[in-house]
C-alpha positions as CSV (number, residue, x, y, z in Angstrom):
1,X,110.9,87.1,84.9
2,X,114.1,88.1,82.9
3,X,117.2,89.5,83.9
4,X,119.8,92.5,82.4
5,X,122.4,94.1,83.4
6,X,124.3,97.6,82.4
7,X,127.5,97.9,84.6
8,X,126.5,97.1,88.3
9,X,122.6,97.7,87.3
10,X,120.7,94.9,87.0
11,X,117.0,95.2,85.7
12,X,115.1,92.9,87.4
13,X,111.1,92.3,85.2
14,X,108.8,91.5,87.1
15,X,106.1,88.3,86.9
16,X,103.4,88.6,83.5
17,X,105.9,91.1,81.5
18,X,106.0,93.6,84.7
19,X,102.2,94.1,83.7
20,X,100.3,95.7,86.7
21,X,100.4,95.0,89.4
22,X,103.6,93.8,89.0
23,X,106.6,96.5,88.0
24,X,110.5,96.3,87.7
25,X,113.3,96.8,90.1
26,X,116.8,98.1,89.8
27,X,119.3,96.0,92.0
28,X,122.1,98.3,92.1
29,X,125.3,95.6,93.2
30,X,128.2,96.4,95.4
31,X,131.3,95.7,96.7
32,X,129.8,94.9,100.5
33,X,126.4,95.5,99.8
34,X,123.6,95.6,97.3
35,X,120.5,98.6,97.0
36,X,117.2,98.0,95.2
37,X,114.9,100.0,93.6
38,X,111.4,99.5,93.7
39,X,109.8,96.4,94.6
40,X,107.3,95.2,93.0
41,X,108.0,92.3,91.0
42,X,106.2,89.3,92.8
43,X,106.8,86.2,94.1
44,X,109.7,85.0,91.6
45,X,111.3,88.4,91.7
46,X,111.0,88.4,95.2
47,X,112.3,85.2,96.0
48,X,115.7,85.9,93.5
49,X,116.0,89.5,95.5
50,X,116.1,88.1,99.0
51,X,118.9,85.8,97.9
52,X,121.3,88.7,97.7
53,X,122.8,91.3,100.3
54,X,120.2,94.5,99.7
55,X,121.0,96.6,102.5
56,X,119.1,99.8,101.4
57,X,115.7,100.1,99.2
58,X,114.6,103.3,97.6
59,X,111.0,103.7,96.4
60,X,110.0,106.0,93.4
61,X,106.7,106.8,94.6
62,X,104.0,105.1,96.6
63,X,101.9,103.3,94.1
64,X,101.1,100.4,95.4
65,X,102.6,98.2,92.4
66,X,106.1,99.9,93.4
67,X,106.6,99.0,96.7
68,X,104.1,96.1,98.1
69,X,106.9,94.0,98.5
70,X,109.4,96.0,100.6
71,X,108.0,94.7,104.0
72,X,110.0,92.0,102.4
73,X,113.0,93.3,103.1
74,X,113.3,93.8,106.8
75,X,116.9,94.8,107.4
76,X,117.2,96.7,104.5
77,X,117.0,100.8,105.2
78,X,113.9,102.2,103.3
79,X,113.4,105.7,102.2
80,X,111.0,107.2,100.1
81,X,111.3,110.8,98.2
82,X,110.5,113.4,100.5
83,X,106.6,114.2,99.5
84,X,105.3,110.9,99.3
85,X,107.1,110.3,103.3
86,X,104.1,111.4,104.7
87,X,101.7,109.3,102.7
88,X,103.4,106.3,103.1
89,X,103.0,106.6,107.0
90,X,99.2,108.3,106.9
91,X,96.6,106.4,105.3
92,X,94.3,109.3,105.2
93,X,96.8,111.2,103.2
94,X,97.7,108.5,101.2
95,X,93.6,108.4,100.6
96,X,93.6,111.9,99.9
97,X,96.2,111.5,97.1
98,X,94.8,108.5,95.4
99,X,91.4,110.2,94.5
100,X,89.8,107.8,97.4
101,X,88.0,111.0,99.1
102,X,87.2,112.4,96.1
103,X,85.2,109.6,94.6
104,X,83.6,108.6,98.1
105,X,83.6,111.6,100.2
106,X,86.1,112.0,103.5
107,X,83.1,109.7,105.4
108,X,83.2,106.7,102.4
109,X,86.8,107.2,102.2
110,X,87.6,106.4,105.9
111,X,85.4,103.5,105.7
112,X,87.0,102.0,102.7
113,X,90.6,102.6,104.3
114,X,88.9,100.9,107.6
115,X,88.3,97.6,105.8
116,X,91.9,97.7,103.9
117,X,93.7,97.7,106.9
118,X,91.3,95.4,108.6
119,X,91.8,92.9,106.0
120,X,94.1,89.8,107.3
121,X,96.8,88.1,105.8
122,X,96.0,85.0,104.5
123,X,98.8,83.6,103.5
124,X,99.1,84.6,100.2
125,X,101.6,86.9,98.7
126,X,100.0,90.1,96.9
127,X,99.3,93.5,97.4
128,X,98.4,95.0,100.5
129,X,98.3,98.4,101.6
130,X,98.1,97.3,105.8
131,X,102.0,95.8,104.8
132,X,102.8,99.2,103.1
133,X,101.2,102.1,106.0
134,X,104.1,102.8,107.9
135,X,107.0,101.2,106.2
136,X,109.5,103.5,106.2
137,X,109.8,107.8,107.8
138,X,113.3,108.3,106.1
139,X,113.1,110.0,102.8
140,X,115.9,110.7,100.3
141,X,116.0,114.9,98.6
142,X,115.7,115.2,94.9
143,X,118.6,116.5,92.6
144,X,121.2,115.5,94.8
145,X,124.0,112.8,94.4
146,X,123.0,109.8,96.2
147,X,125.1,107.1,96.6
148,X,123.8,103.4,96.2
149,X,125.5,100.5,96.8
150,X,128.6,102.4,96.0
151,X,127.2,104.2,93.2
152,X,126.0,107.6,92.0
153,X,122.2,107.9,91.8
154,X,120.1,111.1,91.1
155,X,116.5,111.4,92.0
156,X,115.2,113.2,89.3
157,X,112.0,115.4,90.4
158,X,109.5,114.5,87.6
159,X,105.8,114.8,88.9
160,X,103.0,114.2,87.1
161,X,101.9,110.8,87.1
162,X,102.2,111.4,91.0
163,X,103.0,114.7,92.9
164,X,106.4,113.0,94.1
165,X,107.2,111.0,91.4
166,X,110.9,110.4,90.5
167,X,113.0,108.9,88.0
168,X,116.6,107.9,88.9
169,X,119.6,108.8,87.4
170,X,123.1,106.9,87.0
171,X,125.1,109.4,85.4
172,X,128.0,107.0,85.5
173,X,126.5,104.4,83.5
174,X,124.1,106.4,81.3
175,X,120.9,105.0,82.8
176,X,117.5,106.5,83.3
177,X,115.0,104.3,85.3
178,X,112.0,106.6,83.5
179,X,109.5,103.6,85.6
180,X,105.7,104.8,85.0
181,X,106.9,106.6,81.7
182,X,106.5,103.1,80.6
183,X,105.3,103.5,76.8
184,X,102.3,101.4,76.8
185,X,99.9,101.1,73.8
186,X,97.3,102.5,76.9
187,X,99.3,105.8,77.1
188,X,99.8,108.2,80.2
189,X,98.1,108.0,83.4
190,X,97.5,110.4,85.5
191,X,94.2,109.6,86.9
192,X,94.7,110.6,91.2
193,X,94.0,113.6,92.9
194,X,97.7,114.4,92.9
195,X,98.1,113.7,89.6
196,X,98.9,117.1,87.1
197,X,98.7,117.1,83.1
198,X,101.0,120.1,82.4
199,X,103.5,119.1,85.0
200,X,103.5,115.5,83.2
201,X,104.1,117.1,79.7
202,X,107.2,119.0,81.5
203,X,108.6,115.8,82.9
204,X,108.6,113.9,79.5
205,X,110.6,117.0,78.4
206,X,112.6,116.4,81.5
207,X,113.7,112.6,81.0
208,X,114.7,113.8,77.5
209,X,117.4,116.7,78.8
210,X,119.1,114.0,81.0
211,X,122.4,112.8,79.6
212,X,121.4,109.1,79.1
213,X,121.8,106.6,76.7
214,X,119.1,103.6,78.2
215,X,116.0,104.2,79.1
216,X,114.3,101.7,81.5
217,X,110.8,101.7,82.2
218,X,108.6,99.8,84.9
219,X,106.3,98.2,83.2
220,X,106.2,95.7,79.3
221,X,108.9,96.1,77.6
222,X,111.4,97.7,79.8
223,X,114.8,98.6,78.2
224,X,115.1,101.2,75.0
225,X,117.8,103.1,73.7
226,X,117.9,106.7,73.5
227,X,116.6,107.3,70.1
228,X,114.0,104.9,70.2
229,X,112.6,106.2,73.8
230,X,112.4,109.6,71.8
231,X,110.2,108.1,69.4
232,X,108.2,105.8,71.6
233,X,107.5,108.8,74.1
234,X,106.0,111.0,71.6
235,X,103.4,109.2,70.7
236,X,103.2,108.0,74.1
237,X,102.7,111.4,74.9
238,X,100.1,112.3,72.7
239,X,97.8,109.6,74.1
240,X,96.5,113.0,76.5
241,X,96.1,115.1,73.7
242,X,93.7,112.3,72.2
243,X,91.8,112.3,75.4
244,X,91.6,116.3,75.9
245,X,90.0,115.9,72.1
246,X,87.7,113.1,72.9
247,X,86.5,114.5,76.5
248,X,85.9,118.0,74.2
249,X,84.5,116.7,71.2
250,X,82.1,114.8,73.8
251,X,81.0,117.7,75.4
252,X,80.5,119.7,72.3
253,X,78.4,117.2,71.0
254,X,76.0,116.6,73.6
255,X,77.0,113.8,75.4
256,X,75.5,114.1,78.6
257,X,77.9,114.0,81.8
258,X,76.2,110.9,83.0
259,X,77.3,109.0,79.6
260,X,80.5,110.7,79.0
261,X,82.1,107.7,81.2
262,X,81.1,105.1,78.8
263,X,83.1,107.0,75.8
264,X,86.1,105.2,76.0
265,X,88.3,107.8,77.0
266,X,90.6,106.1,78.9
267,X,89.5,102.3,79.1
268,X,87.0,100.3,76.8
269,X,83.5,99.6,77.9
270,X,84.7,95.9,78.5
271,X,87.6,96.9,81.2
272,X,84.7,98.6,83.1
273,X,82.9,95.4,83.1
274,X,86.1,93.4,83.8
275,X,87.0,95.8,86.6
276,X,84.2,97.8,88.0
277,X,87.2,99.9,89.7
278,X,88.5,101.5,87.1
279,X,85.7,103.5,86.1
280,X,86.6,105.9,89.7
281,X,89.9,106.3,87.7
282,X,88.0,107.3,84.4
283,X,86.0,109.7,86.4
284,X,88.8,111.6,87.8
285,X,90.6,111.3,84.6
286,X,87.6,113.1,83.1
287,X,87.3,115.3,85.7
288,X,90.7,116.4,85.2
289,X,90.6,116.8,81.4
290,X,87.6,119.0,82.0
291,X,89.3,121.5,84.5
292,X,92.4,121.1,81.9
293,X,89.9,122.5,79.1
294,X,88.5,125.4,81.0
295,X,91.9,126.1,82.5
296,X,92.9,126.3,78.5
297,X,89.3,128.8,78.1
298,X,86.5,126.6,77.4
299,X,83.3,127.1,78.4
300,X,82.9,124.1,80.2
301,X,82.2,125.0,83.9
302,X,78.6,124.3,84.0
303,X,79.2,121.0,82.3
304,X,82.0,120.1,85.1
305,X,79.6,120.9,88.0
306,X,77.1,118.6,86.2
307,X,79.5,115.7,85.7
308,X,80.8,115.7,89.5
309,X,76.8,115.8,90.7
310,X,76.1,113.2,88.8
311,X,78.9,111.0,89.3
312,X,79.2,111.7,93.1
313,X,82.6,113.5,92.7
314,X,83.5,115.7,94.9
315,X,85.5,118.3,93.3
316,X,87.3,119.9,96.7
317,X,89.1,116.5,97.0
318,X,90.0,116.8,93.5
319,X,93.7,118.2,94.0
320,X,95.8,117.2,96.2
321,X,98.8,119.0,96.5
322,X,102.1,118.7,99.7
323,X,100.8,121.9,101.1
324,X,97.3,121.0,101.4
325,X,97.8,118.3,103.8
326,X,99.1,120.9,106.3
327,X,95.3,123.0,106.0
328,X,93.3,120.2,106.3
């Protein structure tokens, strides 16, 4: 774990250089109390943070690698964005947004939820959904000035990674916590039902519109100057275009819908063998690209339907939006 400080903002890197399931947090030091942004650093980070006077904890979105340690701070006021507050309190909406309904169907997803919530605590410190559900019913507003331990903060709504995703901006210190715009070689992650490719591109541009000189990612390297961030962001976002092109070429070359998941559009085959759950992420990601290509005018509708059929994908659950929760 490493530390870096910019004014009152301390950057606390998680275990394993903040590789998933760990993430970087921001600790905001105040005169009378401290505030924390995200809480997924792991045991060493949590032990350090528990020594601080944290009275407020803000979560950028619902992903487990950013929130799983929040229960360790029972005295802190906790808040998540106004879109994700329903998900953090309702395992059904969480499963819909995370694509589990799309992959498993309604009955399968509900059975999975039951199993996850039944898992007992074996005493080890690790990410568990049972510790996250119902964590807070408080939410913060986007685009409005918030005081975090005496420091001005604005939660910019930058969807794409997830529907409710936000990037905390500290105008007085020129710092933007871009979080899961993490600039890794893997590229952007948009493999949930509430992820959106077009929104991801718009939000990437939004991060460059901000008058910031320091950009902090939630994983891997961490801190970038404005120039370095701009350069790396272009390469990072281009991964989406590369994946879309690979998807298009695979379809045009006659790759069967059941085999396209092994074309290494997102993950290498060795990744699938090591972590079988990644196959579900691959399926949703490819489906998102097929829909995006259809939207662009390519004649892939039949292929998309065959793809869904071969992989048991429930297309009616593939795209989640907050408004959907009211009608289902």
